N, C-alpha and C positions, 0 to 999 in steps of 0.2 A: 403526638405519634399513638392511634389505637393500641390499644391490646391483643395482639396476636390468641391471648387465654382467651377466647369468648367461649360461652356454652356452645355453640357449638362444633367449634372446635375440639374442645372435649370430650363433647359426645362423637365425635369420629373417629378421636385416638381411642376413647375406650370401647366404641363397637372392633377398632382394629386387634385390642389387644392392647395397646400403647398406654402409659401414664407419665405424669408429668411426676418431678422433682423439685423444689428450687433448692439453691447453690447459697447459705448464709455466709459464705466466703466468699460470692464475688453477686453482688448486689444486681437483680435482675435477672439474673441467667436464671434458666429452663432448663434440665435437664431429660431426655425421656425415656423411658426403661419397657422392654419387654422381656420379664426375665425367664430362664427354660435353664430348670424347672420351674413351673411354677406350682402356686402354693393356694392350696382350696382349704375351707370347712364343708363337712359335708352336712346336706340336710334332711338324713334320711335318718335312721336309727343308729350309726355309725356316730353321732355326734353324741360325746357324755360330756355330762354332768357329773362332779366330784359330789358324794356323798353330804358333803359338807357341806357344796355350795349350794345345792340341793333344799338344805336346810335355810342356809340364809335368804333364796329364794321366796318359799313357804311362808316364814317368820314374818314377810313384808318389810322385815327392816329399810328398805330404799324403794320410795315411790317410782314407777318407772311412768316417762313420757317421751313424745316421739314431738321430734321438729319445735318442739318448745322454747328452743336456747338456743338454734345452730351456731350464732357467731360465738356465744360463750363458748362451748361447744369446740369448735375450733381455732381461737386464743389458745383455750388451755391447752391441748393438743401442743399447741406451741409454743409454749410456756416453760423451754429448758435452755439448758444450756448451749445446745447445737441441735439445729432446728430443717429440714427439707420444706416445713409450713413456713414458707417466707413472706413477706408482706403480699408480696407477688402472687403470691400463691392462695393468701385467704382470702384475696379479692376477687379472685377468678372463680375458685367455691363457693364463695357467696352469692357469686352471680350466678353462679349454678344451681344453686339454692332458691334463689329469686323464680328459675327458670322450671321449678319443683323437681329438679332432676338431682339432689343431692341432700341427703336427709341426716336428723342426727339424733339418734340415743341417749335420753340423760336419767343418769340416776340423781334422787335428790332424799336429803333430809332434814328434817324442823328442829329447829329448835325457838326460843324466845324471840328470837331475829328473826323467824321469817323459813323460808325454803332457801339450803345450800346446796350448791350442785356439789355433791360428793366426788361425780364420774361421769363418761359418756364416749360417745362414739359418733365418728360420720364416717358419711361414703357415700357411693352413687347407684341410681337404683335405674339401669336400662331394660326393657322388657322382661323377661326373669331372672336378668341376672344382677347381684346386688357386690359393688366394690368396696369392701371396705377398704378405708384409708388411713385411718389412726382411730388411739382411742386412747382417754390418759384416766387417774384415781387420784382424789387428793382423801380418800375414806376408803378401808380397802377388802375389797371383795367390790365394790362400789361398778369398775369397767366390766368386768368379769358378768357379773349380775344382770347389765346393760346387753352384753352380748348373748344371753340366755335368750332374752325377750328379744334380742331380733332375731333369732333365729326361728323360735316362735312363730314371730309376724310375715316371715318369710316363708315359711314351711305353711302358715295357714294361707297364704297372699298365693301361692302355686307358684313361687320361684323354685329355678331349678338348679341354678350356681350363686356359690359364695365364692367373692376371688378376695383369697387373702394376700398377692401380689409373690411375696414370702412367707417359706414356715420358718417359724419361730417354736424354740423348748415351750415355751407359753400355750403357744395355740394345740401346740399337742397335744397337751396336755387334753384337749377336747373333739380331738380325734384330728386334728392337721393333716394333711400329704400334699405329698407334691406328685403332677405331671407331666411328661415333655410337651414342649409349645407347642406339636402336631397336636396333641390330644387337646391338649388348652383350647385352641381353635375349634376343634368340631365338638366343645364340649358349650363353647362361646355362641358359638353362632344358632343352635339349638337354642342356648336360654334366649339370645334375643329374638329369636321368633316364638316366645314361648307370653302368650296375650296376662302377664301376669300385675297386678294392680299393688302398688303400696299402700293406699288406700287414705283414710281422714289423717288429714295434717293439721288440726288445730289446735296439737300441742300437747292435747289429754291420749289416753292410750285409746282405744278403739272401745267399746262393747264387749268385756268376756276376757283381753289379750291382759290382766294382771291377775287372773284366777290358776293360782297353784299351776302358772306357766313351766313346771319342770315336768308336769305330768304326761306327758305326751315325748321326751325325751330322757334316752338312756343316762342311766346314774353308773358308774363307775369304781367306786368300795372310797372312793376320797381320797385318790392319787393327790399328791399335794400340785399346788399350779402357784404360780406369782404372777398379779396384778404385769403389766404388758405397755409398752409406748407404742412402736406403730404398729398396725395392723397390715 
């Protein structure tokens, strides 16, 4: 029997403000959510980069790429004792990635054995909206560096909305906030009508996307942050 979690179904769901989550206690079960209130990260100067994190980004401790290792990123996000990223969810988002709608950001470190995937995140891009799904880290600050690069790309490419689904304490360090569902639907509609472009997905950053990525982002004096799990 065909899986109904096709790219077309997922796109329609996101455009309606709905997203799926698997249930690892019931194999194959997928539940649909439309939180009220809804969590967002700002794409203007309200997005805060702690000064300590800004230094790490400027030092180039991690090399950041886009869409180089989507399958590895979603597998790493799912690699925990309890997860909503079930095999069925992973299959669905891999198909969405092949359709050009789901994207990943990777943070790498290098040693004698080659590149190591230190952290990253993935999500869905539609029109001028990006829907963050999950993030992971194997080295401290790696996922946060990936987030800073994501926000910079979205701002440069004309995106209007960064949906985090829920607000969490670690996202609030970056300026995350919540809005009622009705207001979210209005903002979503405007964002979906925006002609934004994710851009090159060859696996490497586009020209200029790794040079001082915090330059246009506000720092907040180094408030402590904690790497998170789901976005």
